[in-house]
C-alpha positions as CSV (number, residue, x, y, z in Angstrom):
1,M,42.5,124.9,29.7
2,N,43.0,121.6,31.6
3,A,41.0,120.7,34.7
4,P,42.9,122.1,37.7
5,R,45.2,119.7,39.6
6,H,44.8,120.3,43.3
7,F,47.1,119.4,46.2
8,L,44.9,118.6,49.2
9,T,47.0,115.5,50.3
10,L,50.1,113.8,49.1
11,L,47.8,111.2,47.5
12,D,46.8,113.8,44.8
13,L,50.1,113.3,43.1
14,T,51.7,110.0,41.9
15,P,54.9,108.7,43.6
16,A,56.8,109.6,40.4
17,E,55.4,113.1,40.4
18,L,56.3,113.5,44.1
19,D,59.9,112.3,43.4
20,G,60.1,114.7,40.6
21,L,58.9,117.5,42.8
22,I,61.6,116.8,45.4
23,Q,64.3,116.9,42.7
24,R,62.9,120.1,41.3
25,A,62.8,121.7,44.7
26,I,66.5,120.9,45.2
27,E,67.3,122.4,41.7
28,L,65.2,125.5,42.4
29,K,67.1,126.0,45.7
30,R,70.4,125.7,43.8
31,R,69.4,128.2,41.2
32,H,68.2,130.7,43.7
33,R,71.4,130.5,45.7
34,A,73.3,131.0,42.5
35,G,71.4,134.2,42.0
36,E,69.6,133.1,38.8
37,C,66.4,135.0,37.9
38,Y,63.6,132.6,37.0
39,E,60.1,133.9,36.7
40,P,57.7,131.2,35.4
41,L,54.7,132.8,37.2
42,K,55.3,136.4,36.1
43,N,52.1,138.5,36.4
44,K,50.3,135.5,38.0
45,T,48.6,135.8,41.4
46,L,48.3,133.5,44.3
47,G,45.3,133.9,46.6
48,M,46.2,133.0,50.2
49,V,43.2,132.2,52.4
50,F,44.1,132.0,56.1
51,E,41.7,130.9,58.8
52,K,44.6,129.7,60.9
53,S,47.6,131.9,61.7
54,S,51.0,131.1,60.3
55,T,54.6,132.2,60.1
56,R,56.5,129.8,57.8
57,T,53.5,129.1,55.5
58,R,52.7,132.7,54.7
59,V,56.3,133.8,54.3
60,A,57.3,130.8,52.2
61,F,54.3,131.2,49.8
62,E,54.6,135.0,49.5
63,T,58.4,134.8,48.9
64,A,57.9,132.0,46.4
65,M,55.6,134.1,44.3
66,T,58.0,137.1,44.5
67,H,60.9,134.9,43.3
68,F,58.7,133.6,40.5
69,G,57.8,137.1,39.3
70,G,54.2,136.9,40.6
71,H,52.1,138.3,43.4
72,A,50.4,136.9,46.5
73,I,47.3,138.3,48.2
74,F,46.9,137.6,51.9
75,L,43.2,137.1,53.0
76,S,42.3,136.6,56.6
77,P,38.7,136.0,57.9
78,R,38.6,139.7,58.7
79,D,39.4,140.6,55.1
80,T,36.9,138.3,53.3
81,Q,33.2,137.5,53.1
82,L,34.2,134.0,54.2
83,G,34.4,135.4,57.7
84,R,30.9,136.9,57.4
85,G,29.1,133.7,56.3
86,E,29.5,133.6,52.5
87,P,29.1,130.0,51.3
88,I,32.5,128.4,50.7
89,E,31.3,127.4,47.2
90,D,30.6,131.0,46.3
91,S,34.0,132.2,47.6
92,A,35.8,129.5,45.6
93,R,33.9,130.4,42.4
94,V,34.6,134.1,42.7
95,L,38.3,133.9,43.9
96,S,39.2,131.4,41.2
97,R,38.0,133.7,38.5
98,M,40.4,136.4,39.6
99,V,43.6,134.6,40.7
100,D,45.7,131.8,39.1
101,L,46.3,129.6,42.2
102,I,44.8,129.5,45.7
103,M,46.2,128.1,49.0
104,V,44.0,127.6,51.9
105,R,44.9,127.2,55.6
106,T,41.9,126.2,57.6
107,F,40.5,123.9,60.3
108,E,38.1,121.3,58.8
109,H,39.6,119.3,55.9
110,E,36.0,119.0,54.5
111,K,35.9,122.8,54.1
112,L,39.1,122.6,51.9
113,E,37.6,119.8,49.8
114,L,34.4,121.8,49.2
115,F,36.5,124.9,48.2
116,A,38.5,122.8,45.7
117,A,35.4,121.2,44.2
118,H,34.2,124.7,43.2
119,S,37.5,126.2,42.2
120,S,38.5,126.6,38.5
121,V,42.2,127.0,39.5
122,P,44.6,124.7,41.5
123,V,44.0,124.7,45.3
124,I,46.8,123.9,47.7
125,N,46.3,122.6,51.3
126,A,48.4,124.9,53.4
127,L,47.2,122.9,56.5
128,T,44.0,121.5,57.8
129,D,43.2,119.6,61.0
130,R,43.7,116.3,59.1
131,F,46.7,116.9,56.8
132,H,49.8,119.1,56.2
133,P,51.2,117.9,52.9
134,C,53.3,121.0,52.1
135,Q,55.4,120.3,55.2
136,L,56.1,116.8,54.1
137,L,57.5,118.0,50.8
138,A,60.0,120.1,52.8
139,D,60.8,117.2,55.2
140,I,61.5,114.8,52.3
141,Q,63.6,117.3,50.5
142,T,65.6,118.0,53.7
143,Y,66.2,114.3,54.3
144,H,67.2,113.8,50.6
145,E,69.7,116.7,50.8
146,H,71.4,115.3,54.0
147,R,71.1,111.5,53.5
148,G,69.9,110.7,50.0
149,P,66.5,109.1,49.0
150,I,64.2,108.2,51.9
151,A,62.9,105.1,50.2
152,G,63.7,102.0,52.3
153,R,64.6,104.0,55.4
154,T,62.9,103.9,58.8
155,V,61.1,106.9,60.2
156,A,59.9,107.2,63.8
157,W,57.0,109.5,64.5
158,I,56.8,110.1,68.3
159,G,53.9,112.0,69.8
160,D,50.3,112.9,68.7
161,G,48.5,111.1,65.9
162,N,47.7,114.5,64.4
163,N,47.6,116.1,60.9
164,M,51.4,115.8,60.6
165,C,51.3,112.2,61.6
166,H,48.5,111.6,59.0
167,S,50.7,113.2,56.3
168,Y,53.6,111.0,57.4
169,I,51.3,108.0,56.9
170,N,50.6,109.1,53.4
171,A,54.3,109.9,52.8
172,A,55.3,106.3,53.8
173,R,53.0,105.0,51.1
174,Q,54.1,107.5,48.4
175,F,57.8,107.7,49.2
176,R,58.2,104.0,50.2
177,F,59.7,104.2,53.6
178,R,59.0,102.3,56.9
179,L,57.1,104.3,59.5
180,R,56.8,103.5,63.2
181,I,54.3,105.6,65.1
182,A,54.5,105.8,68.9
183,T,51.5,107.5,70.6
184,P,49.8,107.4,74.0
185,E,46.6,105.5,74.2
186,G,43.7,107.6,72.9
187,Y,45.9,109.8,70.7
188,E,46.4,107.4,67.7
189,P,46.0,108.6,64.1
190,E,42.6,108.2,62.5
191,A,41.7,104.7,61.6
192,A,40.5,105.8,58.1
193,V,43.9,107.3,57.3
194,L,45.6,104.1,58.4
195,E,43.2,102.0,56.4
196,G,43.9,104.1,53.3
197,A,47.6,103.2,53.6
198,A,47.0,99.5,53.8
199,G,50.0,97.7,52.3
200,A,52.5,100.4,53.4
201,D,55.0,99.4,56.1
202,I,53.5,101.2,59.1
203,T,53.6,100.0,62.7
204,L,51.7,101.4,65.7
205,L,53.5,101.3,69.0
206,R,53.2,102.6,72.6
207,D,56.9,102.6,73.4
208,P,58.8,105.6,71.9
209,L,62.1,103.8,72.5
210,E,61.0,100.8,70.4
211,A,59.8,103.2,67.7
212,A,63.2,105.0,67.7
213,R,65.4,101.9,67.6
214,D,67.7,102.0,64.6
215,A,65.5,104.7,62.9
216,D,67.0,106.9,60.3
217,L,64.8,109.9,61.1
218,I,63.0,110.9,64.3
219,V,60.1,113.3,64.0
220,T,57.8,115.0,66.5
221,D,55.4,117.9,66.8
222,V,53.8,120.0,69.6
223,W,51.6,118.1,72.1
224,A,48.7,120.6,71.7
225,S,48.0,122.0,68.3
226,M,46.1,125.2,67.5
227,G,42.6,124.9,68.9
228,Q,43.6,122.4,71.6
229,E,44.8,124.8,74.1
230,D,42.1,123.9,76.6
231,E,43.5,120.3,76.6
232,Q,47.1,121.4,77.3
233,H,47.4,120.2,80.9
234,Q,45.8,116.8,80.1
235,R,48.0,116.4,77.0
236,R,51.2,117.3,78.9
237,E,50.6,114.5,81.3
238,A,49.8,112.0,78.6
239,F,52.7,112.9,76.4
240,A,55.4,113.3,79.0
241,P,56.9,109.9,78.3
242,Y,57.1,110.8,74.6
243,Q,59.6,113.6,74.8
244,V,62.3,113.4,72.2
245,N,65.5,113.6,74.2
246,A,69.0,112.3,74.2
247,R,67.8,108.8,75.2
248,I,65.5,108.6,72.3
249,M,68.1,109.8,69.8
250,A,70.7,107.3,71.2
251,A,68.3,104.5,70.3
252,A,68.2,105.6,66.7
253,R,71.0,105.1,64.2
254,P,74.2,107.1,64.9
255,D,73.5,109.2,61.7
256,A,69.8,109.7,62.4
257,L,68.3,113.1,61.8
258,F,65.8,115.0,63.9
259,M,62.9,117.0,62.4
260,H,60.1,119.2,63.8
261,C,57.7,121.3,61.7
262,L,57.9,124.2,64.2
263,P,57.0,126.1,66.2
264,A,58.6,123.9,68.9
265,H,58.2,124.0,72.7
266,R,61.6,123.3,74.1
267,G,61.4,121.2,77.2
268,E,58.1,119.6,76.2
269,E,58.0,117.5,73.1
270,V,61.7,118.0,72.5
271,T,64.7,119.0,74.6
272,T,66.8,122.0,73.8
273,E,69.8,119.6,73.6
274,V,68.2,117.7,70.7
275,I,66.6,120.5,68.7
276,D,69.7,122.6,68.9
277,G,72.1,119.6,68.6
278,P,74.1,118.3,65.6
279,Q,71.4,115.8,64.5
280,S,68.7,118.4,64.2
281,V,68.0,119.8,60.7
282,V,64.9,121.8,61.6
283,W,66.3,125.1,60.2
284,D,67.0,123.5,56.8
285,E,63.6,121.9,57.0
286,A,62.0,125.3,57.7
287,E,63.8,127.0,54.8
288,N,62.9,124.2,52.4
289,R,59.2,125.1,52.8
290,L,60.1,127.9,50.4
291,H,61.8,125.7,47.8
292,A,59.4,122.8,48.0
293,Q,56.4,125.2,47.6
294,K,58.0,126.9,44.6
295,A,58.3,123.5,43.0
296,L,54.7,122.7,43.8
297,L,53.4,126.1,42.5
298,E,55.3,125.6,39.2
299,F,54.0,122.1,38.8
300,L,50.4,122.8,39.5
301,H,50.3,125.9,37.3
302,R,51.9,124.0,34.4
303,E,49.7,120.9,34.8
304,S,46.5,123.1,34.9
305,G,47.5,125.5,32.1
């Protein structure tokens, strides 16, 4: 058996492997819609460790395993010894002897890295405070379906320099697009993440209109992520000028798309007019979590088999 391939950030796969994953996701979506039965993970089990709540992540992974003929086990802190103080290393060793793949949705990225280091099967980052790579697979797939390859295009990230922003920084490097990041002072992405992407075409800005000018894709996220609820008022004031509205979209290219990983707060980071408008592809983006994650599960299982 090969050493397991993990997917903790987009940097765990090569650009060629990521491009192949996007093409495979599009093909798996086509086959599913055509009603084809394809079960490469028949009798295989995915362990799903959730310390953070989720809608799209849980439904997409469970449905993916069902489509593939396998099974998924949902584990919350209430259901496992992890929530009662068992060392992460021990949980990883035990779980990985019983299941074929594991996805983890947690707070500290270091906790995920520790889990993967002691797992004998592939571990997938289903979201940490630093990165959300599965969402990026869905975003790139969605852009490709609507506008073709994203390489050479311009993406504007407007809002918080959070885990999604960090994953867009990695994506700019791996998928070869230009990235402009507009954030308020004090909410920039981590310097270490930017330094890791040295050589990629990434620009930090304060002015969201400047970031959006002639962009092919506008992306945003909530102003206060899970665990930041106590900062909500302060963040609302800081981010008010960073709302994605008709003025921002008008600065972008006429055929620019709008994306948001959801859930969205209409009237805060994005107006109802934009998210429900003709340039928004958020519902395709949400659906593509299923197809992109199917491609990822297939790839990791095959590579580690």
